[in-house]
C-alpha positions as CSV (number, residue, x, y, z in Angstrom):
1,M,53.9,214.2,62.6
2,F,54.4,211.6,59.8
3,K,51.2,212.3,58.5
4,K,51.6,215.8,58.3
5,L,55.0,215.4,56.5
6,E,53.3,213.1,53.8
7,N,50.7,215.7,53.5
8,I,53.5,218.5,52.6
9,L,55.8,216.7,50.3
10,L,53.3,214.0,48.7
11,P,51.8,216.9,46.4
12,F,54.7,218.5,45.7
13,A,56.7,215.3,44.8
14,D,53.6,214.2,42.7
15,K,54.3,217.9,40.7
16,L,57.7,217.2,40.0
17,A,57.2,213.7,39.0
18,A,54.4,214.9,36.6
19,N,56.5,217.9,35.0
20,R,56.8,217.4,31.1
21,Y,60.0,219.0,31.1
22,L,61.7,217.0,33.7
23,S,60.3,213.7,32.2
24,A,61.4,214.5,28.8
25,I,65.1,214.9,30.0
26,R,64.8,211.9,32.0
27,D,63.5,209.8,29.0
28,G,66.5,211.7,27.2
29,F,69.0,210.3,29.3
30,I,67.3,206.5,29.1
31,A,67.3,206.7,25.5
32,I,71.2,207.6,25.3
33,L,72.3,205.3,28.3
34,P,73.2,202.0,26.4
35,I,75.8,203.7,24.1
36,M,76.9,205.5,27.3
37,I,77.5,202.2,28.8
38,V,79.1,200.8,25.8
39,G,81.6,203.5,25.8
40,S,82.3,203.1,29.4
41,F,82.5,199.4,28.8
42,F,85.5,199.9,26.4
43,V,87.4,202.3,29.0
44,L,86.8,199.4,31.6
45,I,88.6,197.1,29.3
46,N,91.3,199.2,28.5
47,N,91.9,200.1,32.1
48,V,91.2,197.1,34.0
49,F,92.0,194.1,31.4
50,I,94.3,195.3,28.3
51,G,95.8,198.5,28.9
52,P,99.0,199.6,30.7
53,N,97.9,198.4,34.1
54,G,95.6,195.6,33.1
55,F,95.5,192.2,33.5
56,T,97.0,191.2,30.2
57,N,99.9,193.1,30.8
58,K,100.5,192.0,34.4
59,L,100.2,188.3,33.2
60,F,101.8,188.3,29.8
61,G,103.9,191.3,29.2
62,Q,101.9,192.7,27.0
63,E,98.8,194.9,26.4
64,F,97.2,194.2,23.3
65,S,97.8,197.7,21.8
66,K,95.6,197.1,18.8
67,L,92.6,196.2,21.3
68,T,93.5,199.4,23.2
69,E,93.5,201.5,19.9
70,L,89.8,200.0,19.0
71,G,89.0,201.4,23.0
72,A,90.6,204.5,22.4
73,A,88.7,205.2,19.1
74,I,85.0,204.4,20.5
75,V,85.1,206.2,23.7
76,P,85.9,209.5,22.5
77,A,83.0,209.4,19.6
78,V,80.7,208.6,22.6
79,M,81.4,210.9,25.5
80,S,82.6,213.9,23.2
81,I,78.9,214.4,21.4
82,M,76.9,213.5,24.4
83,A,75.2,216.9,24.6
84,I,74.3,216.6,20.9
85,L,72.8,213.1,21.6
86,L,70.7,214.6,24.4
87,T,69.8,217.6,22.6
88,F,67.9,215.1,20.1
89,T,66.8,212.7,22.7
90,T,65.2,215.2,24.9
91,A,63.7,217.1,22.1
92,K,62.1,213.7,20.8
93,A,61.0,212.8,24.2
94,L,59.1,216.5,24.6
95,S,57.8,216.5,20.9
96,E,56.2,212.9,22.1
97,T,54.5,214.3,25.0
98,Y,52.9,217.0,22.3
99,N,52.0,214.5,20.1
100,E,54.4,216.5,17.5
101,D,56.6,215.1,14.7
102,T,59.5,213.7,16.0
103,S,61.7,213.7,13.3
104,I,61.7,217.1,12.4
105,L,61.7,219.1,15.9
106,P,64.6,216.9,17.3
107,T,67.0,217.3,14.1
108,I,65.8,221.7,14.3
109,A,67.3,221.3,18.2
110,V,70.5,219.5,17.1
111,V,70.8,222.7,14.5
112,S,69.7,225.0,17.2
113,L,72.7,223.6,19.5
114,M,75.1,224.3,16.9
115,I,74.1,227.9,16.1
116,V,75.1,228.8,19.5
117,T,78.1,226.5,19.7
118,P,81.5,228.5,18.8
119,F,83.1,227.0,15.5
120,V,87.2,227.8,15.4
121,F,88.6,228.2,11.9
122,N,92.3,227.0,11.8
123,P,94.0,229.1,8.8
124,D,97.4,227.2,9.1
125,M,95.1,223.7,8.5
126,G,92.7,225.3,6.8
127,I,89.7,223.5,8.4
128,E,87.1,224.7,10.8
129,Y,86.4,222.4,14.1
130,I,84.5,222.5,17.2
131,N,86.1,221.9,20.5
132,T,84.6,218.9,22.1
133,F,84.3,220.6,25.2
134,Y,81.6,222.2,23.7
135,T,79.5,219.1,22.7
136,G,80.6,216.8,25.7
137,S,79.4,216.6,29.4
138,A,80.2,220.3,29.6
139,A,77.3,221.5,27.8
140,L,74.8,219.5,29.3
141,F,72.5,222.2,30.8
142,L,72.6,224.1,27.6
143,A,71.5,221.2,25.6
144,F,68.6,220.6,27.8
145,V,67.5,224.2,27.7
146,T,68.1,224.1,23.9
147,A,65.7,221.3,23.0
148,I,63.1,222.5,25.1
149,V,63.4,226.0,23.9
150,T,63.7,224.8,20.5
151,V,60.2,222.7,20.6
152,E,58.4,225.3,22.4
153,L,59.2,228.1,19.7
154,V,58.5,226.1,16.8
155,R,55.0,225.1,18.6
156,F,54.4,228.3,19.5
157,F,55.1,230.0,16.0
158,S,52.9,227.1,14.7
159,K,50.0,228.1,16.1
160,F,50.0,231.7,14.1
161,K,48.1,230.5,10.6
162,P,49.6,232.8,8.2
163,L,53.0,230.9,9.0
164,I,52.1,227.7,8.0
165,I,52.6,226.8,4.4
166,R,49.6,224.8,3.2
167,M,50.5,222.2,0.5
168,P,48.1,220.6,-1.9
169,D,46.4,217.5,-0.9
170,T,48.5,215.7,-3.6
171,V,51.6,216.1,-2.0
172,P,52.7,213.3,0.5
173,S,52.0,213.8,4.1
174,N,55.5,213.7,5.2
175,I,56.6,216.7,2.9
176,A,53.7,218.7,3.6
177,R,54.7,218.7,7.3
178,S,58.2,219.5,6.9
179,F,56.9,222.7,4.8
180,N,54.1,223.4,7.5
181,K,56.8,224.0,9.8
182,L,58.9,225.6,7.3
183,I,58.3,229.5,8.5
184,P,58.2,228.6,12.5
185,V,61.5,226.7,11.8
186,L,62.9,229.9,10.0
187,F,62.0,232.2,13.0
188,T,63.5,229.7,15.7
189,V,66.8,229.7,14.1
190,L,66.8,233.2,13.7
191,I,66.1,233.6,17.5
192,F,68.9,231.6,18.1
193,G,70.9,233.5,15.8
194,C,70.5,236.3,17.6
195,V,71.0,234.8,21.1
196,R,74.7,233.9,19.5
197,L,75.3,237.3,17.8
198,I,74.5,239.2,21.8
199,T,76.5,236.7,23.4
200,N,79.4,237.2,21.1
201,E,79.1,240.5,22.6
202,F,80.1,239.7,25.7
203,G,82.9,238.1,24.8
204,S,82.0,234.7,25.4
205,P,80.1,231.9,24.0
206,L,76.4,230.6,25.1
207,N,78.1,227.4,26.2
208,D,80.7,229.1,28.5
209,L,78.1,231.3,30.4
210,F,76.0,228.3,31.3
211,F,79.0,226.3,32.3
212,N,80.1,229.1,34.5
213,L,77.0,230.7,35.5
214,I,74.8,227.4,36.0
215,Q,76.1,224.1,35.6
216,A,79.6,224.8,37.4
217,P,77.9,226.4,40.6
218,F,74.9,223.6,40.6
219,T,77.8,221.1,40.6
220,R,79.4,222.5,43.7
221,I,75.8,222.8,45.4
222,V,74.8,219.3,45.2
223,S,77.9,217.8,45.3
224,S,78.5,219.8,48.7
225,P,78.3,217.8,52.0
226,I,75.2,220.1,53.1
227,G,73.9,219.5,49.5
228,L,74.3,215.6,49.8
229,I,72.6,215.9,53.1
230,I,69.7,217.8,52.2
231,I,68.9,215.9,48.6
232,Y,69.5,212.6,50.1
233,V,67.6,213.1,53.7
234,L,64.3,214.2,51.0
235,Y,65.2,211.0,48.7
236,M,65.2,208.5,51.0
237,L,62.1,210.4,52.9
238,L,60.0,210.5,49.8
239,W,61.1,206.7,49.0
240,G,59.7,205.9,52.5
241,L,56.4,207.6,51.9
242,G,56.0,205.5,48.9
243,I,57.4,207.8,45.9
244,H,59.8,205.9,43.9
245,T,62.2,209.0,44.0
246,A,64.6,208.2,41.0
247,F,61.6,209.7,38.9
248,I,61.7,213.1,40.5
249,F,65.5,213.5,40.9
250,N,67.3,211.8,38.7
251,P,66.7,214.3,35.7
252,I,67.8,216.9,37.8
253,L,71.0,215.2,39.2
254,E,72.1,212.8,36.8
255,P,73.2,215.7,34.4
256,I,75.6,216.8,37.2
257,Y,77.0,213.6,38.0
258,L,77.1,212.2,34.8
259,S,79.1,215.6,33.8
260,S,81.6,214.8,37.0
261,L,82.2,211.2,35.8
262,T,83.4,212.4,32.2
263,A,85.6,215.0,33.7
264,N,86.9,212.2,35.6
265,E,87.3,210.0,32.6
266,A,89.1,212.9,30.6
267,A,91.2,213.5,33.3
268,H,92.3,209.9,33.4
269,A,92.8,209.8,29.8
270,A,94.9,212.9,30.1
271,G,97.0,211.3,32.7
272,T,95.9,214.5,35.1
273,A,94.1,213.6,38.9
274,M,90.7,213.4,39.2
275,N,88.9,215.3,41.4
276,Q,85.2,214.6,41.4
277,I,84.2,212.5,44.0
278,I,80.2,212.4,43.3
279,T,79.4,210.8,40.3
280,K,76.4,208.4,39.3
281,P,78.5,205.3,39.5
282,F,79.9,206.5,43.4
283,L,76.6,207.1,44.6
284,D,75.4,203.5,43.5
285,S,78.4,202.1,45.0
286,V,78.0,203.5,48.3
287,A,74.2,204.4,48.9
288,F,72.1,202.1,46.4
289,M,73.5,198.5,47.5
290,G,70.8,196.4,46.8
291,G,68.8,199.6,45.8
292,A,68.0,202.6,47.5
293,G,68.7,202.8,51.0
294,N,71.6,200.2,50.8
295,M,68.3,197.6,50.9
296,L,71.0,194.5,51.2
297,A,72.1,195.6,54.4
298,L,68.5,195.2,55.6
299,I,68.3,191.7,54.3
300,I,71.5,190.9,55.9
301,A,70.1,192.3,59.3
302,I,67.2,190.4,59.1
303,F,68.8,187.3,58.3
304,I,70.8,187.7,61.4
305,V,68.6,189.1,64.1
306,S,64.7,188.9,62.8
307,R,62.5,186.6,64.6
308,R,59.4,187.6,62.3
309,Q,58.8,184.7,59.8
310,D,57.3,187.3,57.4
311,Y,60.2,189.3,57.2
312,K,62.7,186.2,56.6
313,S,60.4,184.7,53.7
314,I,60.2,188.0,52.2
315,A,63.9,188.7,52.7
316,K,64.7,185.4,50.9
317,L,62.2,186.6,48.0
318,G,64.0,189.8,47.8
319,A,67.8,188.6,48.3
320,V,68.3,187.6,44.5
321,P,66.6,190.8,43.1
322,S,68.9,192.9,45.7
323,L,72.2,191.6,44.3
324,F,71.5,193.3,41.2
325,N,70.3,196.7,43.3
326,I,66.5,196.1,42.8
327,S,64.7,197.2,46.3
328,E,61.2,197.2,45.3
329,P,60.7,193.5,46.6
330,I,62.0,194.7,50.0
331,M,60.4,198.4,49.6
332,F,57.1,197.4,49.4
333,G,57.3,193.5,50.5
334,L,57.9,194.0,54.3
335,P,57.0,197.1,53.6
336,V,59.9,200.0,54.2
337,V,57.4,202.4,52.6
338,M,55.1,204.1,55.2
339,N,57.2,202.2,58.0
340,P,58.4,204.9,60.3
341,I,60.6,202.3,62.2
342,L,62.6,201.2,58.8
343,I,62.5,205.0,57.3
344,I,65.2,205.9,60.0
345,P,67.6,203.7,59.2
346,M,67.6,204.0,55.4
347,I,68.2,207.4,55.4
348,L,71.1,206.9,58.2
349,V,72.7,204.3,56.3
350,T,72.5,206.6,53.3
351,L,74.3,209.3,54.9
352,A,76.9,207.0,56.4
353,G,77.7,205.3,53.3
354,L,78.3,208.8,51.7
355,G,80.2,210.0,54.5
356,I,82.7,206.9,54.4
357,G,82.7,207.1,50.7
358,V,83.6,210.8,50.3
359,L,86.3,210.3,53.3
360,A,87.3,207.3,51.7
361,T,88.1,208.9,48.3
362,S,89.3,211.9,49.7
363,V,92.2,210.3,51.9
364,G,93.1,208.3,48.4
365,F,92.1,204.8,50.2
366,M,89.2,204.4,47.3
367,G,90.1,205.3,44.0
368,H,87.8,207.8,42.1
369,S,85.2,206.6,39.8
370,Y,85.3,207.5,35.9
371,I,83.7,204.2,34.5
372,L,79.9,204.2,34.1
373,I,78.6,200.6,34.7
374,P,74.9,199.5,34.6
375,W,73.1,200.3,37.8
376,T,72.5,196.7,38.1
377,T,76.0,195.7,38.7
378,P,76.5,193.7,42.2
379,P,77.4,195.6,45.3
380,I,81.2,195.6,45.8
381,L,82.1,194.7,42.5
382,G,80.5,198.0,41.2
383,A,82.7,199.8,43.0
384,Y,85.6,198.0,42.0
385,L,84.9,198.6,38.3
386,T,83.7,202.0,38.1
387,T,87.0,202.7,39.9
388,G,89.1,200.8,37.2
389,G,89.8,197.9,39.2
390,D,90.7,199.7,42.8
391,I,90.6,197.1,45.7
392,G,90.5,200.0,48.0
393,A,86.8,201.1,46.3
394,A,85.7,197.3,46.8
395,A,86.8,197.6,50.8
396,T,85.0,200.5,51.2
397,A,82.1,199.4,49.7
398,F,82.3,195.9,51.9
399,L,83.2,198.7,55.1
400,I,80.2,200.4,54.5
401,L,77.7,197.5,53.9
402,I,78.9,196.2,57.1
403,V,78.1,199.5,58.7
404,S,74.7,199.7,57.3
405,V,73.9,196.2,58.5
406,V,74.8,197.1,62.2
407,I,72.7,200.2,61.7
408,Y,69.6,198.2,60.2
409,M,70.1,195.7,63.1
410,P,68.6,197.9,66.1
411,F,65.7,198.6,63.9
412,V,64.9,195.0,62.8
413,M,64.8,194.1,66.5
414,I,62.6,196.8,67.4
415,M,60.2,195.0,64.5
416,N,60.7,192.0,66.7
417,K,59.1,193.7,69.6
418,E,56.4,195.1,67.7
419,S,55.4,191.7,66.6
420,N,55.5,190.3,70.0
421,V,53.1,192.9,71.0
422,K,50.7,192.2,68.3
423,D,51.1,188.4,69.1
424,A,50.2,189.2,72.9
425,S,47.1,191.5,71.7
């Protein structure tokens, strides 16, 4: 049974992991992750430490308003242009896979995005502006599509020799490359311009069509109870088969969950209710404590009930990395990978953590996550910080950790019996 499942899932997973476009999206996200974390760092400071509800206000009766203003200036500069940044970085990553120029194509991709983005002229103020709704998280799907289509269109038109402007050998190579792409780039922006005209006939910008027809429905699907169960059963099952599932699922899921996070951040900044439960840091806080499958709980269960010295030795080696959500020493050291006995509880604790976390947030015991924190933030502390210092979130994460330990314990005890059988034989 396990072998048949492996034969079905492994080829499919390999194809997804090797997909050029998914890899480009993943690398595009990785490129902007530092600046996103920096932006969220100032959200954390403004809300946990120096803001109206921060420690300084509670302890000293003041909130250091100038520092609050500093964070308020930095945060929108990061979150409001996420789609623009991702268009550039995704196009750059895709260009690298084709050994194409990584300065021209990403720049043209951003121009393509701007062509289909509505500009608004305010006659009273005499200015033209872009609503940041169209450059932030709500435009992530359009950003990816624009980046990929731009690169592919320029490459397609560049295959036709009559469209390439050849410069004399005396012209510097960087200038020659720019002129080589001139006509392919012209055709590409014309196509995006035509798309803009067509969507205008429908009375709605392309951004709105993408958000309403693709991004919003997909968000509801992957955040629904059934969607979460299917996704994370597959996620952990593939991990159990030895596949680092983050490389497959994250390019698909992270745009959605990061979009939900920024929606919560915007709602919090506006003083309105946050309504997105499933975000990236929420998942890290309830299902990835110690790494995929709440590996920290498995380590604790081994220390409590395991009689196998090999398991205890590996658990000691993996304990410190797991405090920073690095699971590989345990995954491949015990191993959990290719071990049906331990794959079962890994799936169960993930579903239990998600269920408890969603329920606790729904009833108001656990605060909504709205601050992006590094995935290496230690368990429980991560839940506390991502919710802006919510004690209920930390308590929920602690409860999930306990429940996860209890789930793992019987399976660790089964491994004790397996050891005895081996010893007896």
